[in-house]
VMD Tcl script that draws the C-alpha trace (Angstrom):
set ca {
  {6.28 -10.26 -16.07}
  {5.29 -8.30 -19.19}
  {7.13 -5.09 -20.10}
  {5.14 -1.88 -20.78}
  {6.03 1.21 -22.17}
  {4.40 4.37 -20.27}
  {4.12 8.05 -20.73}
  {3.73 10.34 -17.66}
  {0.47 11.77 -16.97}
  {1.05 13.56 -13.66}
  {3.79 14.10 -11.48}
  {2.83 15.82 -8.23}
  {3.58 16.04 -4.37}
  {1.61 14.57 -1.59}
  {4.06 15.93 0.68}
  {7.63 17.18 0.68}
  {9.03 13.44 0.21}
  {6.09 11.56 -1.17}
  {5.47 11.83 -4.90}
  {2.36 10.80 -6.97}
  {3.19 9.49 -10.24}
  {0.54 8.56 -12.81}
  {1.50 6.64 -15.98}
  {-0.34 5.58 -19.10}
  {0.92 2.38 -20.24}
  {0.99 1.43 -23.96}
  {-1.55 -1.28 -23.39}
  {-3.83 -1.97 -20.56}
  {-1.85 -3.34 -17.54}
  {-2.70 -6.55 -16.00}
  {-2.42 -7.14 -12.24}
  {-4.24 -7.94 -9.22}
  {-4.97 -5.80 -6.27}
  {-2.17 -5.60 -3.97}
  {0.69 -6.41 -6.48}
  {3.55 -4.27 -7.18}
  {5.69 -3.38 -10.46}
  {9.42 -3.09 -10.97}
  {10.72 0.25 -12.95}
  {13.34 -0.37 -15.35}
  {16.35 1.68 -14.80}
  {18.59 -0.67 -16.45}
  {19.04 -4.19 -17.72}
  {20.06 -5.62 -14.37}
  {18.79 -2.47 -12.37}
  {14.68 -2.99 -11.75}
  {13.06 -1.05 -8.57}
  {9.93 -2.37 -7.14}
  {6.98 -0.03 -6.21}
  {3.47 -1.00 -5.05}
  {0.73 -0.27 -7.37}
  {-1.53 2.34 -5.84}
  {-4.64 1.90 -7.86}
  {-7.28 -0.63 -8.67}
  {-6.78 -3.02 -11.75}
  {-10.05 -1.60 -13.10}
  {-8.31 1.54 -13.89}
  {-6.50 2.27 -17.12}
  {-3.64 3.97 -15.69}
  {-0.76 3.16 -13.17}
  {-0.68 5.23 -9.95}
  {2.22 4.88 -7.62}
  {3.21 6.73 -4.37}
  {6.97 7.15 -4.18}
  {8.71 8.39 -1.17}
  {11.85 10.07 -2.25}
  {14.41 12.51 -1.33}
  {17.95 13.42 -1.49}
  {18.55 10.86 1.15}
  {17.08 8.15 -0.90}
  {18.73 8.12 -4.08}
  {17.11 4.69 -5.20}
  {13.76 6.48 -5.40}
  {14.61 10.10 -6.46}
  {16.61 8.63 -9.39}
  {13.33 7.49 -10.60}
  {11.46 10.47 -10.24}
  {14.25 12.54 -12.03}
  {14.35 10.02 -14.80}
  {10.43 10.24 -15.28}
  {10.90 14.18 -15.26}
  {13.57 14.39 -17.69}
  {12.07 11.84 -20.25}
  {8.18 11.87 -19.73}
  {8.43 8.05 -19.83}
  {9.42 5.01 -17.82}
  {9.33 1.29 -18.92}
  {7.80 -0.87 -16.14}
  {7.37 -4.71 -15.87}
  {4.04 -5.80 -14.29}
  {3.07 -7.81 -12.20}
  {4.85 -9.27 -9.20}
  {3.90 -10.28 -5.30}
  {2.10 -12.83 -3.84}
  {0.16 -10.61 -1.22}
  {-2.71 -9.74 -3.55}
  {-6.09 -9.39 -2.23}
  {-8.21 -12.57 -1.82}
  {-11.28 -11.37 -3.48}
  {-13.18 -14.72 -2.73}
  {-12.61 -14.59 0.75}
  {-15.38 -14.20 3.17}
  {-13.33 -13.27 6.13}
  {-13.06 -9.73 7.30}
  {-9.82 -7.98 6.31}
  {-7.58 -5.68 8.31}
  {-5.30 -3.64 5.92}
  {-2.10 -2.12 7.52}
  {0.20 0.40 6.10}
  {3.29 2.05 7.08}
  {4.08 5.16 5.40}
  {3.89 4.93 1.47}
  {2.85 1.30 2.30}
  {-0.44 2.93 2.09}
  {-0.05 2.38 -1.75}
  {-0.44 -1.32 -1.39}
  {-3.60 -0.77 0.90}
  {-5.13 1.71 -1.49}
  {-5.08 -0.77 -4.42}
  {-6.64 -3.54 -2.41}
  {-9.23 -0.92 -0.77}
  {-10.02 0.89 -4.19}
  {-10.70 -2.60 -5.90}
  {-12.71 -4.26 -3.04}
  {-15.41 -1.35 -3.47}
  {-15.93 -2.46 -7.03}
  {-16.62 -5.85 -5.82}
  {-19.78 -7.38 -4.24}
  {-17.50 -8.30 -1.06}
  {-18.87 -6.19 1.68}
  {-17.21 -8.09 4.46}
  {-15.77 -5.76 7.23}
  {-12.39 -4.01 6.19}
  {-10.35 -2.15 8.96}
  {-7.70 0.12 7.57}
  {-4.93 1.23 9.68}
  {-2.34 3.52 8.63}
  {0.96 4.39 10.54}
  {2.96 7.63 9.92}
  {5.56 9.27 12.15}
  {3.42 12.68 12.03}
  {0.06 13.72 11.41}
  {0.78 15.73 8.14}
  {2.12 12.41 6.51}
  {-1.30 11.17 6.32}
  {-1.61 12.60 2.86}
  {-4.91 10.80 2.10}
  {-6.43 11.09 5.45}
  {-9.60 13.03 4.61}
  {-10.06 10.84 1.60}
  {-10.20 7.96 3.90}
  {-12.56 9.51 6.54}
  {-15.07 10.48 3.77}
  {-15.01 6.88 2.32}
  {-15.55 5.33 5.67}
  {-18.64 7.70 6.20}
  {-19.78 6.53 2.84}
  {-19.63 2.58 3.16}
  {-20.72 1.17 6.52}
  {-18.46 -1.89 6.04}
  {-15.25 0.32 6.18}
  {-13.32 1.37 9.43}
  {-10.29 3.83 9.25}
  {-7.85 4.16 12.11}
  {-4.91 6.40 11.57}
  {-1.83 6.18 13.74}
  {0.81 8.57 14.42}
  {4.06 7.99 16.40}
  {4.28 11.64 17.29}
  {1.61 13.95 17.98}
  {-2.03 12.91 17.73}
  {-4.85 12.80 15.11}
  {-8.62 13.25 15.74}
  {-10.25 9.75 15.62}
  {-7.03 7.87 15.66}
  {-4.13 6.42 18.01}
  {-0.57 7.25 19.03}
  {2.34 4.70 18.82}
  {3.17 1.92 16.28}
  {0.60 0.92 13.77}
  {0.74 -2.64 14.37}
  {0.28 -2.13 18.23}
  {-2.81 -0.37 17.65}
  {-4.18 -3.46 15.75}
  {-3.42 -5.44 18.84}
  {-4.85 -3.28 21.23}
  {-8.37 -3.29 19.11}
  {-8.42 -7.28 18.42}
  {-8.47 -9.43 21.16}
  {-7.73 -12.16 18.61}
  {-6.63 -12.22 14.91}
  {-7.95 -15.83 14.16}
  {-10.49 -15.36 11.51}
  {-9.04 -12.39 9.79}
  {-7.25 -11.94 6.36}
  {-4.31 -9.64 7.37}
  {-2.67 -7.62 4.83}
  {0.54 -5.51 5.76}
  {3.01 -3.33 3.85}
  {5.58 -1.08 5.10}
  {9.25 -1.18 6.13}
  {10.31 -4.76 6.28}
  {11.53 -4.16 10.15}
  {7.59 -3.20 10.87}
  {6.20 -6.31 9.02}
  {8.62 -8.60 10.84}
  {7.80 -7.17 14.22}
  {4.15 -7.22 13.46}
  {4.33 -10.96 12.61}
  {6.06 -11.86 15.62}
  {3.49 -9.93 17.84}
  {0.49 -11.21 15.69}
  {1.49 -14.90 16.03}
  {0.64 -14.49 19.84}
  {-2.48 -12.88 18.93}
  {-3.75 -15.83 17.21}
  {-3.08 -15.05 13.52}
  {-3.47 -17.81 11.10}
  {-0.44 -17.25 9.22}
  {-1.79 -18.77 5.85}
  {-4.08 -15.50 6.05}
  {-1.31 -13.19 6.69}
  {-0.36 -11.41 3.33}
  {2.62 -9.15 2.82}
  {5.45 -9.14 0.19}
  {7.76 -8.36 2.98}
  {7.63 -12.19 3.86}
  {8.99 -13.43 0.74}
  {12.44 -11.88 1.81}
  {12.33 -11.96 5.59}
  {12.17 -15.41 7.19}
}
mol new
graphics top color blue
foreach p $ca { graphics top sphere $p radius 0.5 }
foreach p [lrange $ca 0 end-1] q [lrange $ca 1 end] { graphics top cylinder $p $q radius 0.2 }
display resetview
């Protein structure tokens, strides 16, 4: 991975606990849609976060879930607030977008795993690939769908996009209630023939993989960085 010195461009909040962080690297960062970076907090302390923007952008956008109960992420926010800069290393991850694929894609996000999906989605819209894309975003409560309206509008603008929000508690118009991967299972009789990309808590990715196996997933076409760490 290559090291970049980055200046803070924007630090704002999508919700009480999800921060939007926009950085300007000292040179254009090279990565593939769906890859992640590490924030260098110390020589042996490098913390991974999905890159939320397309590789065609000249900035780096991160969506960081951080609170006093999550010092691992909150310390990154506090550092960039205090210094106005961060050093990052780019890029890592094998679950990047397979641009050459002619298969329809299912993009699944749990919580701030949406940043991974957003990078793939944004980049795919700049390519000639117009295979169907199904976006499933699962959160606990409707107010956590911080990019909901933007996705609704994108789906209206692009006929090959379908967006399904999924909430565990409450309801959302045009969406489903329950676990996000269960919503996928209920909508697809078989997952054979699809590229499936997934990001979220490791437990969610692991449970999804088990259930998707029974639904005909071809594991060579199931992409998620969690699978590098859970066997």
